[in-house]
C-alpha positions in Angstrom: -145.8 -131.5 -62.1 -149.4 -130.7 -62.8 -152.0 -132.5 -60.7 -155.5 -132.9 -62.0 -158.2 -133.0 -59.3 -161.7 -134.4 -59.7 -164.6 -132.8 -57.9 -168.0 -134.3 -57.3 -171.1 -132.1 -57.4 -171.5 -132.6 -53.7 -167.9 -131.3 -53.0 -168.5 -128.0 -54.8 -169.1 -125.0 -52.5 -172.2 -122.9 -53.0 -170.0 -120.0 -54.2 -168.8 -122.3 -57.0 -172.3 -122.9 -58.2 -173.0 -119.2 -58.0 -169.9 -118.4 -60.1 -170.7 -121.0 -62.7 -174.3 -119.9 -62.9 -173.1 -116.3 -63.4 -170.8 -117.2 -66.2 -173.4 -119.5 -67.8 -176.3 -117.0 -67.6 -175.7 -115.2 -70.9 -175.4 -118.3 -73.2 -178.4 -119.9 -71.5 -180.5 -117.0 -72.6 -179.7 -117.9 -76.2 -181.6 -121.2 -76.0 -180.5 -124.8 -76.1 -179.6 -124.9 -79.8 -177.5 -121.7 -79.4 -175.7 -123.2 -76.5 -174.9 -126.4 -78.4 -173.7 -124.5 -81.4 -171.6 -122.1 -79.3 -170.0 -125.0 -77.4 -169.1 -126.7 -80.6 -167.6 -123.5 -82.1 -165.6 -122.9 -78.9 -164.1 -126.4 -79.1 -163.3 -125.8 -82.8 -161.6 -122.5 -82.1 -159.6 -123.9 -79.2 -158.3 -126.7 -81.4 -157.2 -124.2 -84.0 -155.3 -122.1 -81.5 -151.5 -122.4 -81.3 -151.9 -123.5 -77.6 -154.3 -126.3 -78.6 -157.6 -127.4 -77.1 -156.0 -129.1 -74.1 -154.2 -126.0 -73.0 -157.2 -123.8 -73.7 -159.3 -126.1 -71.5 -156.7 -126.0 -68.7 -156.5 -122.2 -68.9 -160.3 -122.0 -68.6 -160.2 -124.2 -65.5 -157.5 -122.0 -63.9 -159.5 -118.8 -64.7 -162.7 -120.2 -63.1 -160.7 -121.3 -60.0 -159.2 -117.9 -59.6 -162.5 -116.2 -60.1 -164.1 -118.4 -57.5 -161.4 -117.5 -55.0 -161.9 -113.8 -55.7 -165.6 -114.2 -55.2 -165.1 -116.0 -51.9 -162.7 -113.3 -50.7 -164.5 -110.2 -51.7 -167.5 -109.7 -54.0 -166.2 -106.1 -54.7 -162.8 -107.3 -55.7 -164.3 -110.0 -57.9 -166.3 -107.4 -59.7 -163.2 -105.2 -60.4 -160.7 -107.8 -61.5 -160.7 -109.4 -64.9 -158.7 -112.6 -65.2 -157.3 -113.9 -68.5 -155.2 -117.1 -68.5 -153.0 -118.2 -71.4 -150.8 -121.3 -71.0 -150.9 -120.9 -67.2 -150.0 -117.2 -67.3 -152.6 -115.3 -65.4 -153.2 -111.7 -66.6 -155.0 -109.5 -64.1 -156.6 -106.3 -65.4 -159.1 -103.7 -64.1 -159.2 -100.8 -61.7 -159.0 -101.2 -57.9 -158.9 -98.5 -55.2 -155.7 -99.3 -53.4 -152.5 -101.2 -53.6 -153.6 -103.7 -51.0 -156.4 -104.8 -53.3 -154.0 -105.3 -56.2 -151.7 -107.3 -53.9 -154.5 -109.4 -52.7 -155.7 -110.2 -56.2 -152.2 -111.2 -57.2 -151.9 -113.4 -54.1 -155.1 -115.2 -54.9 -153.9 -115.8 -58.5 -150.6 -117.2 -57.2 -152.4 -119.6 -54.8 -153.5 -121.7 -57.8 -150.8 -124.4 -58.2 -151.2 -124.5 -62.0 -150.4 -120.8 -62.4 -146.8 -120.4 -63.8 -146.8 -116.5 -63.9 -149.0 -113.7 -62.6 -149.1 -110.6 -64.7 -150.5 -107.9 -62.4 -151.7 -105.0 -64.6 -154.4 -103.8 -62.2 -154.7 -100.0 -62.3 -155.0 -98.2 -58.9 -157.3 -95.3 -58.7 -159.2 -93.5 -55.8 -162.9 -94.1 -55.3 -164.9 -92.4 -58.0 -162.4 -92.9 -60.8 -164.6 -94.7 -63.3 -163.7 -96.9 -66.2 -164.9 -95.8 -69.6 -166.2 -99.2 -70.5 -168.0 -98.2 -73.6 -164.9 -96.7 -75.1 -162.8 -99.6 -74.0 -165.2 -102.1 -75.5 -165.1 -100.1 -78.8 -161.3 -100.1 -78.8 -161.1 -103.9 -78.2 -163.7 -104.6 -81.0 -161.8 -102.3 -83.4 -158.6 -104.1 -82.8 -160.2 -107.5 -83.2 -161.6 -106.4 -86.5 -158.2 -105.2 -87.7 -156.5 -108.5 -86.6 -159.2 -110.6 -88.2 -158.9 -108.6 -91.5 -155.1 -108.9 -91.7 -154.1 -112.1 -93.6 -150.6 -112.0 -92.1 -152.0 -112.4 -88.5 -153.4 -115.5 -86.9 -155.8 -113.5 -84.8 -157.3 -116.4 -82.7 -153.9 -116.6 -80.8 -154.4 -113.2 -79.2 -156.5 -112.2 -76.2 -157.3 -108.5 -76.0 -158.3 -106.5 -72.9 -158.7 -102.7 -72.8 -158.9 -100.7 -69.6 -159.0 -96.9 -69.6 -157.6 -96.7 -73.1 -154.7 -99.1 -72.4 -154.7 -102.3 -74.5 -153.3 -105.4 -72.8 -152.3 -108.3 -75.1 -151.5 -111.9 -74.2 -151.1 -114.9 -76.5 -148.7 -116.4 -79.0 -147.2 -114.8 -82.1 -146.0 -116.8 -85.1 -142.9 -114.6 -85.3 -141.6 -111.1 -84.5 -143.1 -109.6 -87.7 -146.6 -110.8 -86.8 -146.3 -109.4 -83.3 -145.1 -106.0 -84.7 -148.1 -105.9 -87.0 -150.5 -106.6 -84.1 -148.9 -103.8 -82.0 -149.0 -101.4 -85.0 -152.7 -102.0 -85.5 -153.4 -101.4 -81.8 -151.5 -98.1 -81.8 -153.5 -96.7 -84.8 -156.9 -96.9 -83.0 -158.3 -93.7 -81.8 -158.4 -93.3 -78.0 -155.6 -95.8 -77.3 -153.2 -94.4 -74.7 -150.7 -97.3 -74.6 -150.2 -100.9 -75.7 -148.9 -103.4 -73.1 -147.9 -106.8 -74.7 -147.4 -110.0 -72.8 -147.4 -112.0 -76.0 -144.7 -114.6 -76.4 -143.4 -116.1 -79.7 -144.6 -119.7 -80.3 -141.0 -120.8 -80.2 -140.3 -119.2 -76.8 -138.3 -121.6 -74.6 -140.3 -120.4 -71.5 -143.5 -122.0 -72.7 -144.8 -124.8 -70.5 -147.8 -126.2 -72.4 -149.7 -129.1 -70.8 
C-alpha cells in the first residue's frame, strides 16, 4: 500500500531546500514566463505518457527524495549518481570509485518505501577515470532525435541515459516490435559500446502503476 505524506515548509530540512533550489536554478534563469510555459508543457507531456501524469508525478517525488538522501549522506556520492524513476523503478547510473559507494547508493534508493525495484547500473572505476560527458550527451541527443523521427515509436515513453558510451533505457514499449526498433536505433549511433534496456511492455503484468 502506498502512503502519501504531507510536509509543511517548516518540516523540510535545509538540505531539502538546497536540493530543490539546485534543481530549480536552471529554469528560474529562463524568467517567469518561461517557467510557466515549461511547467505547462511538462504537465502535458506527462499526461500523454503511457504511465500517465499521476505516475509521472509520483516518480518525480521519489527521485527528489532519493536525491535528498544521497545529498545528506555524501555530497560526492550525490554528484556521481544519476537517478531516474519510472513507475517506482529506480535506475541508478553514473561512475563511482568503489563497490561500497555503489552498494550505499542502492541502499539509499531502497530506503524509499515507494520504490518497487532498484536497477543498479553504477559503473565502478578507480579515481581519475573520467566520464566523457560531451560524447555521452551527444549520443543521448542523437538517439532522442532518431526516436522522435520514427513514426512507429512513441518516444515520450522512453528515458535515455548514456554513461561512457553505454546507453541505459527505461520506460514502456507499446510492443516487442517497437522496443526492437528503439534498440536498433541505439546500436547504430557512433560511439555506442552497449545498450542496456530496462524497458517493459505496457502489458507487462509486473507493472504497479499508482
